[in-house]
VEXDOTOR-8645 format. One record per residue (C-alpha): residue in three letters; x, y, z. Coordinates in pm, 1 decimal, decimal comma. Example, Ala and Ser with C-alpha at 12.3 -4.5 7.8 and 13.67 -1.06 7.14 Angstrom:
BEGIN
r:ALA | x:1230,0 | y:-450,0 | z:780,0
r:SER | x:1367,0 | y:-106,0 | z:714,0
REM end
This chain:
BEGIN
r:MET | x:-7633,7 | y:-696,8 | z:-332,1
r:HIS | x:-7821,0 | y:-840,6 | z:-614,8
r:ARG | x:-7912,0 | y:-604,9 | z:-881,6
r:PHE | x:-8275,1 | y:-667,9 | z:-898,2
r:PRO | x:-8375,0 | y:-561,2 | z:-546,0
r:VAL | x:-8140,5 | y:-267,7 | z:-556,3
r:ALA | x:-8335,8 | y:-158,7 | z:-880,9
r:VAL | x:-8663,5 | y:-212,5 | z:-688,2
r:TRP | x:-8541,8 | y:-17,8 | z:-395,8
r:ALA | x:-8414,5 | y:266,8 | z:-607,2
r:ALA | x:-8742,4 | y:293,7 | z:-799,0
r:LEU | x:-8956,8 | y:274,7 | z:-501,7
r:THR | x:-8743,0 | y:536,2 | z:-325,5
r:VAL | x:-8797,6 | y:788,0 | z:-606,1
r:ALA | x:-9164,3 | y:684,0 | z:-630,8
r:GLY | x:-9210,0 | y:732,6 | z:-251,2
r:LEU | x:-9047,4 | y:1069,3 | z:-245,0
r:GLY | x:-9233,1 | y:1184,1 | z:-542,1
r:PHE | x:-9558,2 | y:1049,2 | z:-381,2
r:VAL | x:-9510,0 | y:1258,5 | z:-75,3
r:LEU | x:-9399,2 | y:1570,3 | z:-251,4
r:ALA | x:-9698,5 | y:1554,3 | z:-487,3
r:PHE | x:-9970,1 | y:1487,6 | z:-231,5
r:THR | x:-9873,8 | y:1666,9 | z:97,9
r:ARG | x:-9938,7 | y:2017,7 | z:196,0
r:ASN | x:-9826,5 | y:2222,8 | z:475,1
r:LEU | x:-10128,0 | y:2194,5 | z:686,1
r:PRO | x:-10214,1 | y:1960,0 | z:980,2
r:TRP | x:-10430,8 | y:1658,9 | z:920,8
r:ALA | x:-10646,4 | y:1471,5 | z:1156,7
r:ASP | x:-10486,4 | y:1409,4 | z:1506,0
r:GLU | x:-10205,9 | y:1678,4 | z:1400,4
r:TRP | x:-10461,8 | y:1952,7 | z:1495,2
r:GLU | x:-10436,9 | y:1853,5 | z:1849,6
r:PHE | x:-10059,2 | y:1916,7 | z:1849,1
r:VAL | x:-10076,2 | y:2268,4 | z:1687,6
r:PRO | x:-10059,2 | y:2478,3 | z:2023,9
r:ALA | x:-9752,2 | y:2275,8 | z:2144,5
r:LEU | x:-9575,4 | y:2318,1 | z:1795,5
r:ALA | x:-9653,6 | y:2698,0 | z:1796,5
r:GLY | x:-9506,9 | y:2736,8 | z:2144,9
r:HIS | x:-9847,0 | y:2773,8 | z:2329,9
r:GLU | x:-9832,5 | y:2486,5 | z:2552,3
r:PRO | x:-9568,0 | y:2343,0 | z:2799,6
r:ILE | x:-9345,1 | y:2093,7 | z:2606,4
r:PRO | x:-9260,9 | y:1838,5 | z:2890,9
r:GLU | x:-9632,6 | y:1813,3 | z:2977,7
r:TRP | x:-9726,9 | y:1764,3 | z:2610,9
r:LEU | x:-9465,3 | y:1499,5 | z:2544,7
r:TRP | x:-9609,5 | y:1276,9 | z:2813,5
r:ARG | x:-9985,8 | y:1365,3 | z:2759,7
r:GLN | x:-10202,8 | y:1060,8 | z:2666,0
r:HIS | x:-10329,4 | y:1059,6 | z:2313,2
r:ASN | x:-10603,6 | y:801,7 | z:2263,9
r:GLU | x:-10449,3 | y:500,6 | z:2418,3
r:HIS | x:-10094,6 | y:616,7 | z:2388,0
r:ARG | x:-9818,1 | y:816,5 | z:2550,3
r:LEU | x:-9576,5 | y:901,4 | z:2283,6
r:PRO | x:-9280,0 | y:1098,7 | z:2418,1
r:LEU | x:-9013,6 | y:976,7 | z:2160,6
r:PRO | x:-9223,5 | y:1018,6 | z:1835,2
r:ARG | x:-9355,6 | y:1349,8 | z:1978,9
r:LEU | x:-9004,1 | y:1481,0 | z:2042,5
r:VAL | x:-8884,9 | y:1380,8 | z:1687,2
r:TYR | x:-9188,5 | y:1546,7 | z:1543,9
r:LEU | x:-9147,2 | y:1860,5 | z:1754,0
r:LEU | x:-8783,4 | y:1905,4 | z:1668,7
r:LEU | x:-8853,0 | y:1847,0 | z:1305,6
r:PHE | x:-9126,0 | y:2106,3 | z:1288,5
r:ARG | x:-8926,8 | y:2364,5 | z:1489,5
r:LEU | x:-8642,3 | y:2325,8 | z:1240,9
r:THR | x:-8861,7 | y:2337,2 | z:929,8
r:GLY | x:-9194,4 | y:2498,4 | z:1022,7
r:ASP | x:-9336,0 | y:2237,2 | z:782,0
r:PHE | x:-9577,9 | y:1955,6 | z:840,6
r:ARG | x:-9463,0 | y:1789,5 | z:517,8
r:ALA | x:-9107,7 | y:1740,6 | z:676,8
r:GLY | x:-9234,9 | y:1454,7 | z:881,4
r:CYS | x:-9359,8 | y:1283,1 | z:570,0
r:VAL | x:-9022,9 | y:1323,5 | z:400,1
r:LEU | x:-8843,0 | y:1194,7 | z:703,3
r:GLN | x:-9061,3 | y:879,6 | z:694,9
r:ILE | x:-8951,9 | y:794,4 | z:353,2
r:LEU | x:-8593,5 | y:863,5 | z:431,0
r:VAL | x:-8608,6 | y:623,8 | z:726,9
r:LEU | x:-8799,9 | y:348,2 | z:552,9
r:LEU | x:-8556,3 | y:357,5 | z:252,4
r:GLY | x:-8268,3 | y:341,7 | z:492,2
r:LEU | x:-8440,6 | y:44,3 | z:679,5
r:ALA | x:-8502,9 | y:-130,3 | z:361,6
r:TRP | x:-8137,3 | y:-104,5 | z:250,9
r:TRP | x:-8012,7 | y:-227,0 | z:583,5
r:LEU | x:-8266,0 | y:-518,3 | z:594,1
r:MET | x:-8165,4 | y:-629,6 | z:244,4
r:ARG | x:-7797,7 | y:-648,0 | z:360,4
r:VAL | x:-7900,2 | y:-832,2 | z:670,5
r:SER | x:-8095,5 | y:-1084,7 | z:459,0
r:ALA | x:-7811,7 | y:-1143,4 | z:233,6
r:ARG | x:-7575,9 | y:-1193,8 | z:523,3
r:VAL | x:-7817,9 | y:-1443,3 | z:689,7
r:ARG | x:-7878,0 | y:-1634,6 | z:363,2
r:GLY | x:-7498,9 | y:-1622,4 | z:279,1
r:GLU | x:-7555,9 | y:-1457,4 | z:-54,8
r:ALA | x:-7748,8 | y:-1191,6 | z:-209,8
r:ALA | x:-8069,0 | y:-1289,0 | z:-408,2
r:TRP | x:-8340,0 | y:-1148,2 | z:-604,9
r:GLN | x:-8602,3 | y:-1229,4 | z:-341,9
r:ASP | x:-8468,6 | y:-953,0 | z:-129,8
r:ALA | x:-8686,2 | y:-725,3 | z:-350,1
r:PHE | x:-8952,2 | y:-818,4 | z:-103,8
r:ILE | x:-8822,3 | y:-586,4 | z:156,6
r:PRO | x:-8831,0 | y:-248,0 | z:-43,0
r:ALA | x:-9159,0 | y:-348,1 | z:-210,1
r:GLY | x:-9319,1 | y:-428,2 | z:122,3
r:LEU | x:-9188,6 | y:-114,0 | z:306,9
r:LEU | x:-9216,1 | y:152,6 | z:28,2
r:ASN | x:-9535,3 | y:80,4 | z:-154,8
r:TRP | x:-9816,5 | y:335,1 | z:-177,7
r:GLY | x:-10047,8 | y:92,8 | z:10,5
r:HIS | x:-9909,8 | y:273,7 | z:325,3
r:VAL | x:-10070,2 | y:597,3 | z:201,0
r:GLU | x:-10205,0 | y:711,9 | z:552,2
r:ASN | x:-9849,7 | y:681,5 | z:703,6
r:PHE | x:-9691,5 | y:860,4 | z:408,4
r:LEU | x:-9924,1 | y:1151,9 | z:400,2
r:MET | x:-9922,5 | y:1231,2 | z:771,1
r:GLY | x:-9589,9 | y:1341,2 | z:923,2
r:TYR | x:-9688,6 | y:1240,3 | z:1268,5
r:GLN | x:-9705,6 | y:867,7 | z:1164,3
r:ILE | x:-9319,8 | y:878,0 | z:1210,9
r:ASN | x:-9452,3 | y:706,2 | z:1523,2
r:PHE | x:-9552,1 | y:386,2 | z:1333,1
r:VAL | x:-9230,9 | y:401,5 | z:1124,3
r:LEU | x:-9026,9 | y:398,9 | z:1447,6
r:VAL | x:-9226,0 | y:101,6 | z:1580,5
r:CYS | x:-9174,6 | y:-96,4 | z:1249,0
r:GLY | x:-8792,6 | y:-12,5 | z:1247,5
r:LEU | x:-8742,8 | y:-98,5 | z:1615,2
r:ALA | x:-8935,1 | y:-436,0 | z:1581,5
r:CYS | x:-8734,1 | y:-530,7 | z:1269,9
r:GLY | x:-8414,9 | y:-431,7 | z:1465,9
r:LEU | x:-8533,3 | y:-674,7 | z:1736,8
r:LEU | x:-8566,6 | y:-939,9 | z:1478,0
r:VAL | x:-8232,5 | y:-885,8 | z:1331,4
r:THR | x:-8076,8 | y:-902,2 | z:1700,8
r:ALA | x:-8263,1 | y:-1220,6 | z:1756,8
r:VAL | x:-8138,9 | y:-1386,0 | z:1444,5
r:ALA | x:-7780,6 | y:-1299,5 | z:1516,1
r:SER | x:-7794,3 | y:-1418,8 | z:1877,6
r:THR | x:-7569,5 | y:-1697,9 | z:1989,4
r:THR | x:-7449,3 | y:-1832,4 | z:2337,1
r:ALA | x:-7120,9 | y:-1632,6 | z:2293,2
r:ASN | x:-7289,4 | y:-1304,3 | z:2234,1
r:ARG | x:-7581,1 | y:-1318,7 | z:2466,1
r:VAL | x:-7479,4 | y:-1033,2 | z:2672,9
r:ARG | x:-7445,0 | y:-809,4 | z:2367,8
r:THR | x:-7772,0 | y:-953,5 | z:2231,5
r:GLY | x:-7948,3 | y:-890,1 | z:2561,4
r:VAL | x:-7827,1 | y:-535,1 | z:2606,1
r:THR | x:-7917,4 | y:-447,4 | z:2247,9
r:ALA | x:-8265,7 | y:-613,5 | z:2271,2
r:GLY | x:-8329,0 | y:-432,4 | z:2601,8
r:GLY | x:-8235,2 | y:-105,8 | z:2455,3
r:LEU | x:-8466,0 | y:-141,3 | z:2157,0
r:LEU | x:-8739,4 | y:-260,8 | z:2394,9
r:LEU | x:-8707,6 | y:58,6 | z:2597,6
r:LEU | x:-8722,3 | y:263,8 | z:2288,5
r:LEU | x:-9039,5 | y:82,1 | z:2161,2
r:GLU | x:-9204,5 | y:157,8 | z:2494,9
r:LEU | x:-9143,4 | y:522,2 | z:2449,9
r:CYS | x:-9339,7 | y:491,3 | z:2123,9
r:GLY | x:-9681,4 | y:427,5 | z:2303,0
r:GLY | x:-9908,5 | y:129,6 | z:2371,3
r:THR | x:-9783,8 | y:-27,5 | z:2047,2
r:GLY | x:-9445,6 | y:-82,5 | z:2208,7
r:LEU | x:-9586,5 | y:-195,7 | z:2536,1
r:ALA | x:-9719,8 | y:-512,3 | z:2361,4
r:PHE | x:-9360,8 | y:-639,5 | z:2312,9
r:VAL | x:-9266,3 | y:-616,9 | z:2680,3
r:PRO | x:-9400,2 | y:-948,9 | z:2806,1
r:SER | x:-9254,4 | y:-1166,9 | z:2529,3
r:VAL | x:-8933,8 | y:-982,5 | z:2477,8
r:GLY | x:-8887,9 | y:-924,6 | z:2845,1
r:LEU | x:-8926,1 | y:-1305,7 | z:2911,0
r:TRP | x:-8648,9 | y:-1362,8 | z:2634,0
r:LEU | x:-8414,7 | y:-1130,2 | z:2823,2
r:VAL | x:-8480,6 | y:-1329,0 | z:3140,7
r:VAL | x:-8380,5 | y:-1647,0 | z:2948,0
r:LEU | x:-8070,2 | y:-1477,1 | z:2824,8
r:ALA | x:-7984,8 | y:-1367,3 | z:3178,1
r:ALA | x:-8034,2 | y:-1717,3 | z:3308,4
r:GLY | x:-7734,5 | y:-1853,1 | z:3112,6
r:PRO | x:-7371,4 | y:-1886,9 | z:3224,0
r:LEU | x:-7293,4 | y:-1526,3 | z:3279,1
r:GLY | x:-7109,2 | y:-1319,8 | z:3538,7
r:PHE | x:-7303,8 | y:-1135,3 | z:3817,0
r:ALA | x:-7261,8 | y:-789,6 | z:3654,1
r:SER | x:-7382,7 | y:-909,2 | z:3312,8
r:ARG | x:-7672,6 | y:-1092,6 | z:3472,5
r:LEU | x:-7774,7 | y:-792,1 | z:3670,3
r:THR | x:-7758,5 | y:-572,4 | z:3372,8
r:LEU | x:-7986,9 | y:-792,6 | z:3167,6
r:LEU | x:-8234,8 | y:-826,1 | z:3462,1
r:GLY | x:-8218,1 | y:-448,2 | z:3540,7
r:LEU | x:-8340,4 | y:-373,4 | z:3170,5
r:VAL | x:-8623,0 | y:-607,4 | z:3227,5
r:ALA | x:-8697,0 | y:-421,4 | z:3553,7
r:VAL | x:-8678,4 | y:-74,8 | z:3386,1
r:ALA | x:-8918,6 | y:-207,2 | z:3106,7
r:ALA | x:-9162,4 | y:-332,4 | z:3363,2
r:GLY | x:-9137,5 | y:-12,9 | z:3567,7
r:TYR | x:-9207,7 | y:194,0 | z:3264,9
r:VAL | x:-9539,6 | y:-13,2 | z:3197,6
r:TRP | x:-9644,2 | y:77,3 | z:3567,7
r:LEU | x:-9559,4 | y:454,2 | z:3523,1
r:TYR | x:-9737,8 | y:454,1 | z:3192,9
r:PHE | x:-10077,4 | y:358,3 | z:3347,0
r:GLN | x:-10047,6 | y:599,5 | z:3624,7
r:GLY | x:-10334,0 | y:853,9 | z:3563,2
r:TYR | x:-10433,8 | y:652,3 | z:3250,0
r:GLU | x:-10793,9 | y:732,6 | z:3116,8
r:ARG | x:-10992,4 | y:548,9 | z:2851,2
r:PRO | x:-11008,5 | y:761,0 | z:2540,4
r:PRO | x:-11329,0 | y:967,5 | z:2505,8
r:GLY | x:-11536,7 | y:841,1 | z:2218,4
r:HIS | x:-11388,8 | y:508,7 | z:2238,6
r:PRO | x:-11625,7 | y:246,5 | z:2349,6
r:PRO | x:-11512,8 | y:-25,5 | z:2597,0
r:MET | x:-11388,8 | y:-360,3 | z:2456,7
r:ASN | x:-11681,8 | y:-596,6 | z:2379,7
r:LEU | x:-11560,7 | y:-921,7 | z:2538,3
r:ASP | x:-11904,7 | y:-1075,5 | z:2451,8
r:ARG | x:-11815,7 | y:-1082,0 | z:2095,6
r:PRO | x:-11473,2 | y:-1253,9 | z:2076,0
r:GLY | x:-11534,7 | y:-1306,6 | z:1703,8
r:LYS | x:-11538,9 | y:-945,9 | z:1632,5
r:ALA | x:-11203,6 | y:-904,9 | z:1797,2
r:ALA | x:-11061,5 | y:-1192,2 | z:1583,3
r:VAL | x:-11197,1 | y:-1022,9 | z:1264,1
r:VAL | x:-11032,0 | y:-699,7 | z:1345,7
r:THR | x:-10705,5 | y:-878,1 | z:1439,2
r:ALA | x:-10717,6 | y:-1069,2 | z:1113,2
r:GLN | x:-10781,6 | y:-746,0 | z:917,7
r:TYR | x:-10496,5 | y:-557,0 | z:1090,6
r:LEU | x:-10254,7 | y:-842,9 | z:990,8
r:ALA | x:-10364,4 | y:-838,0 | z:630,7
r:MET | x:-10273,8 | y:-469,1 | z:600,1
r:GLY | x:-9912,4 | y:-587,3 | z:623,7
r:LEU | x:-9959,1 | y:-669,6 | z:250,0
r:GLY | x:-10076,6 | y:-311,5 | z:184,2
r:TYR | x:-10399,6 | y:-136,1 | z:167,3
r:GLY | x:-10461,3 | y:-250,9 | z:-183,9
r:VAL | x:-10580,5 | y:-602,0 | z:-36,2
r:LYS | x:-10873,6 | y:-447,4 | z:143,5
r:PRO | x:-11129,1 | y:-602,7 | z:-108,5
r:ALA | x:-10973,5 | y:-931,7 | z:-50,1
r:TRP | x:-10865,1 | y:-906,8 | z:309,5
r:PRO | x:-10994,8 | y:-1266,0 | z:422,1
r:LEU | x:-10756,9 | y:-1403,9 | z:147,3
r:ALA | x:-10469,9 | y:-1185,9 | z:255,4
r:SER | x:-10522,4 | y:-1259,9 | z:630,4
r:ALA | x:-10527,9 | y:-1629,3 | z:547,5
r:PHE | x:-10198,4 | y:-1590,0 | z:372,8
r:VAL | x:-10039,1 | y:-1405,2 | z:660,4
r:PHE | x:-10165,0 | y:-1664,4 | z:922,2
r:ALA | x:-10042,4 | y:-1944,5 | z:704,8
r:LEU | x:-9688,2 | y:-1781,9 | z:684,1
r:LEU | x:-9699,8 | y:-1714,0 | z:1065,2
r:GLY | x:-9809,4 | y:-2066,0 | z:1148,2
r:GLY | x:-9540,8 | y:-2222,4 | z:916,5
r:THR | x:-9281,5 | y:-1983,8 | z:1066,2
r:VAL | x:-9376,3 | y:-2104,2 | z:1419,4
r:LEU | x:-9371,9 | y:-2467,4 | z:1322,6
r:HIS | x:-9044,1 | y:-2437,7 | z:1146,4
r:LEU | x:-8877,2 | y:-2263,4 | z:1453,3
r:GLY | x:-9021,5 | y:-2522,1 | z:1668,6
r:THR | x:-8840,3 | y:-2796,1 | z:1475,5
r:VAL | x:-8521,5 | y:-2605,3 | z:1472,4
r:TRP | x:-8539,4 | y:-2549,4 | z:1853,3
r:ARG | x:-8591,1 | y:-2922,5 | z:1911,3
r:ASN | x:-8321,8 | y:-3041,4 | z:1669,2
r:GLU | x:-8050,5 | y:-2773,6 | z:1682,5
r:ARG | x:-7944,0 | y:-2690,2 | z:2043,6
r:ALA | x:-7704,4 | y:-2426,2 | z:1932,8
r:SER | x:-7988,6 | y:-2235,3 | z:1758,4
r:ARG | x:-8225,4 | y:-2224,6 | z:2062,1
r:LEU | x:-8151,2 | y:-1864,5 | z:2178,2
r:ARG | x:-8200,8 | y:-1743,4 | z:1808,9
r:VAL | x:-8532,7 | y:-1938,4 | z:1794,5
r:GLU | x:-8650,8 | y:-1802,6 | z:2117,8
r:GLY | x:-8568,8 | y:-1449,4 | z:2024,2
r:ILE | x:-8747,7 | y:-1464,6 | z:1693,6
r:LEU | x:-9055,3 | y:-1619,3 | z:1868,7
r:ALA | x:-9037,7 | y:-1340,1 | z:2134,0
r:VAL | x:-9056,5 | y:-1066,6 | z:1869,1
r:LEU | x:-9323,1 | y:-1229,7 | z:1676,4
r:GLY | x:-9498,8 | y:-1284,9 | z:1991,7
r:GLY | x:-9489,7 | y:-900,3 | z:2050,0
r:VAL | x:-9611,7 | y:-822,2 | z:1697,5
r:VAL | x:-9918,8 | y:-1077,8 | z:1737,1
r:ALA | x:-9991,6 | y:-938,1 | z:2084,3
r:LEU | x:-10011,7 | y:-590,2 | z:1935,3
r:ALA | x:-10250,3 | y:-721,4 | z:1668,6
r:ALA | x:-10463,6 | y:-886,4 | z:1932,5
r:ALA | x:-10465,9 | y:-577,7 | z:2144,1
r:VAL | x:-10585,4 | y:-378,1 | z:1845,2
r:GLY | x:-10858,9 | y:-645,3 | z:1781,6
r:LEU | x:-10974,6 | y:-626,0 | z:2139,0
r:GLY | x:-10941,4 | y:-254,4 | z:2168,0
r:ARG | x:-11152,3 | y:-190,7 | z:1855,9
r:SER | x:-11409,2 | y:-462,0 | z:1925,7
r:GLY | x:-11656,3 | y:-227,0 | z:2082,6
r:PHE | x:-11686,1 | y:-13,0 | z:1765,1
r:HIS | x:-11987,5 | y:-79,0 | z:1540,1
r:SER | x:-11798,1 | y:-67,3 | z:1206,6
r:ASP | x:-11698,6 | y:-411,1 | z:1052,3
r:GLU | x:-11376,6 | y:-254,1 | z:904,6
r:MET | x:-11192,2 | y:-133,2 | z:1220,4
r:GLY | x:-10879,3 | y:-326,8 | z:1124,4
r:LEU | x:-10883,3 | y:-216,2 | z:756,9
r:TRP | x:-10662,2 | y:104,0 | z:784,7
r:SER | x:-10351,8 | y:147,6 | z:575,1
r:ARG | x:-10174,2 | y:299,4 | z:874,1
r:TYR | x:-10170,2 | y:-36,4 | z:1035,0
r:GLY | x:-9950,6 | y:-185,8 | z:744,2
r:LEU | x:-9609,5 | y:-86,1 | z:889,1
r:LEU | x:-9708,8 | y:-225,1 | z:1235,5
r:ALA | x:-9808,2 | y:-562,0 | z:1091,8
r:TRP | x:-9523,2 | y:-587,6 | z:837,6
r:PRO | x:-9263,8 | y:-725,5 | z:1088,5
r:VAL | x:-9474,0 | y:-1043,9 | z:1091,2
r:LEU | x:-9389,5 | y:-1085,9 | z:717,8
r:PHE | x:-9028,6 | y:-992,6 | z:760,2
r:GLY | x:-8990,8 | y:-1237,5 | z:1052,8
r:GLY | x:-9111,4 | y:-1517,0 | z:826,7
r:PHE | x:-8891,5 | y:-1401,2 | z:541,8
r:LEU | x:-8588,1 | y:-1393,4 | z:765,3
r:THR | x:-8665,7 | y:-1736,1 | z:931,3
r:PHE | x:-8659,5 | y:-1901,4 | z:594,5
r:ALA | x:-8345,3 | y:-1746,5 | z:463,7
r:ARG | x:-8136,8 | y:-2063,4 | z:511,1
r:ASN | x:-8387,2 | y:-2336,2 | z:454,1
r:ARG | x:-8696,4 | y:-2369,3 | z:243,9
r:ARG | x:-8608,9 | y:-2073,9 | z:42,2
r:TRP | x:-8911,5 | y:-2130,7 | z:-164,7
r:VAL | x:-9106,1 | y:-1942,1 | z:103,8
r:GLN | x:-8899,5 | y:-1643,7 | z:38,8
r:THR | x:-8981,3 | y:-1674,5 | z:-339,9
r:VAL | x:-9355,9 | y:-1692,5 | z:-263,4
r:LEU | x:-9341,0 | y:-1392,8 | z:-36,0
r:CYS | x:-9147,3 | y:-1173,3 | z:-274,5
r:GLY | x:-9373,5 | y:-1280,7 | z:-560,7
r:VAL | x:-9689,0 | y:-1210,4 | z:-374,2
r:THR | x:-9562,7 | y:-861,9 | z:-258,4
r:LEU | x:-9434,9 | y:-755,3 | z:-610,0
r:ALA | x:-9756,2 | y:-892,6 | z:-761,5
r:LEU | x:-9958,5 | y:-654,3 | z:-528,5
r:LEU | x:-9757,3 | y:-341,7 | z:-615,5
r:PRO | x:-9981,9 | y:-224,7 | z:-888,8
r:MET | x:-10299,6 | y:-273,6 | z:-662,9
r:ASN | x:-10123,5 | y:-81,9 | z:-377,0
r:PHE | x:-10006,7 | y:187,5 | z:-612,6
r:ALA | x:-10360,6 | y:239,8 | z:-768,0
r:VAL | x:-10529,5 | y:247,8 | z:-438,9
r:GLY | x:-10273,5 | y:482,0 | z:-283,6
r:TRP | x:-10296,3 | y:708,3 | z:-575,7
r:GLY | x:-10669,6 | y:740,8 | z:-563,7
r:TRP | x:-10680,5 | y:793,7 | z:-186,9
r:ALA | x:-10389,4 | y:1046,8 | z:-197,4
r:ALA | x:-10556,3 | y:1236,3 | z:-494,5
r:ALA | x:-10893,4 | y:1281,8 | z:-306,6
r:HIS | x:-10684,1 | y:1379,8 | z:5,9
r:ASP | x:-10493,1 | y:1632,5 | z:-183,8
r:ARG | x:-10808,0 | y:1789,0 | z:-325,5
r:TRP | x:-10962,2 | y:1829,3 | z:20,9
r:LEU | x:-10644,0 | y:1992,3 | z:169,3
r:GLY | x:-10602,6 | y:2209,0 | z:-131,3
r:ALA | x:-10942,5 | y:2365,0 | z:-82,1
r:ILE | x:-10860,2 | y:2440,6 | z:293,7
r:GLU | x:-10525,1 | y:2574,8 | z:187,9
r:GLN | x:-10691,5 | y:2797,5 | z:-73,7
r:ASP | x:-10933,7 | y:2931,7 | z:196,5
r:VAL | x:-10642,9 | y:3011,9 | z:433,9
r:ARG | x:-10476,2 | y:3207,5 | z:151,8
r:ASP | x:-10804,8 | y:3397,7 | z:97,1
r:GLY | x:-10824,0 | y:3488,9 | z:466,7
r:VAL | x:-11154,2 | y:3297,9 | z:517,1
r:PRO | x:-11247,3 | y:3298,4 | z:891,7
r:PRO | x:-11142,3 | y:2994,5 | z:1084,3
r:ALA | x:-11497,7 | y:2900,9 | z:1179,4
r:THR | x:-11594,4 | y:2907,9 | z:809,6
r:ILE | x:-11301,6 | y:2695,8 | z:701,9
r:VAL | x:-11386,1 | y:2438,6 | z:974,7
r:GLN | x:-11744,9 | y:2439,7 | z:882,0
r:SER | x:-11685,7 | y:2400,1 | z:522,0
r:HIS | x:-11409,2 | y:2131,3 | z:528,1
r:LEU | x:-11369,4 | y:1970,3 | z:875,2
r:THR | x:-11745,6 | y:1921,8 | z:1001,7
r:GLY | x:-11765,2 | y:1563,9 | z:1137,0
r:SER | x:-11382,5 | y:1514,4 | z:1153,2
r:GLY | x:-11380,2 | y:1526,1 | z:1537,2
r:GLN | x:-11114,2 | y:1815,6 | z:1504,7
r:GLU | x:-11347,6 | y:2113,0 | z:1483,0
r:ALA | x:-11264,5 | y:2285,9 | z:1806,0
r:ARG | x:-10891,5 | y:2211,0 | z:1769,7
r:ALA | x:-10882,3 | y:2345,4 | z:1408,9
r:VAL | x:-11081,4 | y:2668,0 | z:1507,0
r:ARG | x:-10800,2 | y:2716,9 | z:1780,3
r:GLY | x:-10513,3 | y:2605,2 | z:1567,7
r:LEU | x:-10569,4 | y:2789,7 | z:1241,7
r:PRO | x:-10480,9 | y:3144,1 | z:1382,4
r:LEU | x:-10197,9 | y:3006,2 | z:1550,0
r:LEU | x:-10044,6 | y:2873,5 | z:1237,4
r:PHE | x:-10178,9 | y:3161,3 | z:1010,6
r:PRO | x:-10161,5 | y:3481,6 | z:1208,5
r:HIS | x:-10333,1 | y:3669,2 | z:938,6
r:LEU | x:-10658,0 | y:3483,4 | z:1026,4
r:ASN | x:-10635,4 | y:3633,7 | z:1386,0
r:GLY | x:-10858,2 | y:3916,3 | z:1288,3
r:ALA | x:-11113,5 | y:3706,8 | z:1117,2
r:PRO | x:-11447,4 | y:3700,2 | z:1296,8
REM end
């Protein structure tokens, strides 16, 4: 590989691990308080793995999270695992990019700069966000599978894509967004000149994916505290969708999110137009084009679902959360990979913008994490001092929505608080 992207990858690997080790503590944060009874062995695990959390059922991320906590007893382990997964993903995608292009290039620095910058601060500091890391990695895996697809390997392509789609579904509602478009692509693959067994296998994967969607919504309930979608204000949903996609460039773009979202939409539109031209002019590339469009369709469908799902909230910044960055990033990577062979200036622009945003993402991530660390540090000190759980919650968690869970969870994690009134 080219030395420059390898150097960027190495530097951001060290920076990412250092960031996590410096700003995380062995305490739950936010939604993690809900999981404490299961982690501590006070809830049946099968039921917990399937239980709805907000809009999601998350059996795969929860299983990973549970096993990691049982092995380490440390909430920080999930944060470290995320960095390890992302650095491995970045290394693999750099190699894929070089292979698709036909040579290594300095523009591949876009990949580690996009995946490992501190603008992903919320994901980096909460171990349970391994769930978003998995979605990002699986979506990128689908893109790589699509780019490599040909008429000769359509069965292998279909089986791989079907397997990745099923894993995505196990990661919650975020994965369900990919089912319509990727499922349709699998049907297209199955419609080619295949034997009966191969066609049945691909269609079977589509049937399983559709069956899981049906199962997912059995007993589904709208999350308490989440207002219904406001279908009378489609503009609000569009704004949240645009904000969400802007976060793919990192949380540092929040003050200028309209400009960032315009950049992302321009890239997305250019990618679709280019793929349409290739589909029309290069018959041998049609399966590849259809696959890339199917995966991008899933990413955009997820963005639209977030926009609609958050349209009922009063805040005008419901899409401006750093945790959305990893979910939106495959749009950027899809464009980057699409232009690997032609119009490489697009890759140059993408890499240049991503590198230029690094200082802003680092600064915003550092400030956010430092304040977060001071807050968790105060809770940690009260735990060491044996302060009663109710007092800890009143002092530090009032208004968080986790008050009752924390009052129950603190003694489970720290038995010396059991006797505290």
